[in-house]
Every structure is written in C-alpha cells, then in structure tokens.
N, C-alpha and C positions, 0 to 999 in steps of 0.2 A: 312487348310484354304482354300483349295482348293473343301471340301467338303462344305464348308461356302458361296462360292460364286457358286455353280453349288446348291444349295440349293437354296438360293437369285434367283440367275437368274427363277428359277425356280417356287420358288413363287411368282415371281414378276407379271407372266403371261403372260412374255413378248416368242411371237414364232420366233424364226429364221430360217427361211426353209435354206433347208441346199443350199450346196453353187454349184451355176450353172455351168455343166461340161467347161460352153462357156468362167467361166473365170476362165483364168490360173493360179495357185498359183507362184509364184515365191518366192521363198525364200530368194534368192541373192538379187532382189528387196525389199524383206521385211523389212530386214537390215538397210539397207537405209531408206525406211521409218520409224522405229524403232526408228532413232536415229531422224531422222527430224523433227516429231513431237512430240518427246521430250518424251517420253517413257521412254526411256537410263534416267532419269536423277533420277523418285521417282523405276524403276524396272533396274538398272542396265545394261551395256553395251549386256548385254547376257542374261537378264533376272531373275538374279541371287539373286533380292531381293536388297531392299537398305531403303529405305525411305517407299518404296510402298512393298508388296510380290511380291518371287520367282514365275514369273511367268515360269520358263523353269527350265531344263530338262520337257519334261511334263508338256504340258499344259493341261488346261483343252477342253471338245471336243470344236468347232467348235464354236457350235450353241449356250452352253455356254457363250462360253468365249464373246462374239460379242454381244449376251445382256448383258452381263456385261459393255460393254463400252460402250455403248449406255443407257443405266443406273445406275449406278453402287451404292452400298448400302453404302459402307463407307466412304471414303475425296477423292474420287479419282474423278476427274470431269468427267459429262460427255460427250461426242464427237458423237456428230452430223454424220449424214450424210453428211450435209456442210462441216466437217469438217475431215472426217478421212472417206471416200470412202466407200465402199464393197466394191468393188474388192482392196483398200488398207487394209484395213482390212483382208483379205480373203491372203495375202501377207505377211504381221506381224504376221500373224499365223501361216504361211508355214516355213517364218522365227523362228518362234519360235521352233515348231516341231524339226527345221534342229537342233538345240542345241542338240550331244551329252550327254548322262547321264554320269557323273561323274565317273572315273573310283574308284574304291574300290584299297587302298594299298596293302592291301593283294594281288590281284588281279597284280602286277606289275611282271617289275624282280628284281627287288631290293626288294620287299616284299619275292620273295622264294629267295634269300639267307639268 
C-alpha cells in the first residue's frame, strides 16, 4: 500500500518542499493533532489502520505523505492547508514516525522460554 501511495503522490506531479528547519517537529503535539483532526477515525489511534490503511509504524517519507494528504487518490478527503497547516502536518508526521515497530513475539522474554 505504501508503494502505491508513494507512486500516486509522485504521479500526481505534486512537489512538496522539504520541511524548513524553522518549523520544529513535535511528536507529542502531532499526536494531539492526529486526534483533533480526526485522523484516528480511519487510521486508528496509532496509525495501525482500520477503515483507512495503516500509516504507522514506518510512515511514508514526509514529501509523499504531505502530497497524499493534500491530494489523496483513494477515499480519503483532501486536507488543504486551511484545514491542516504545513506545520501541523509536519507534527502529525513526527508523531507517526515516533510510533515504534511492533515487537516480534519470538524476540520477547516469553518467546525465549
């Protein structure tokens, strides 16, 4: 699914500039925004998916993520900068990046017994 979204963003011809260093990424604020903006209703509270695809852990690179949020190819409605600013989108992405990979049950202490 991530390959499709990356390809869709690239095929749309959208160019998203890299995040400015002036805009700090805040994962905690991103979590709050993820909840407030309603992202969780389709993508789950930790981006694990549900009605919409899983977007974490391991989200798309920021440029592809931002392009897709602005002009999605599937059922997701577009989120213009009026609805979600670039700074808010960067913070949401930082939150998604902060979500750790799931542990392999074979790597746990219980799995070693």
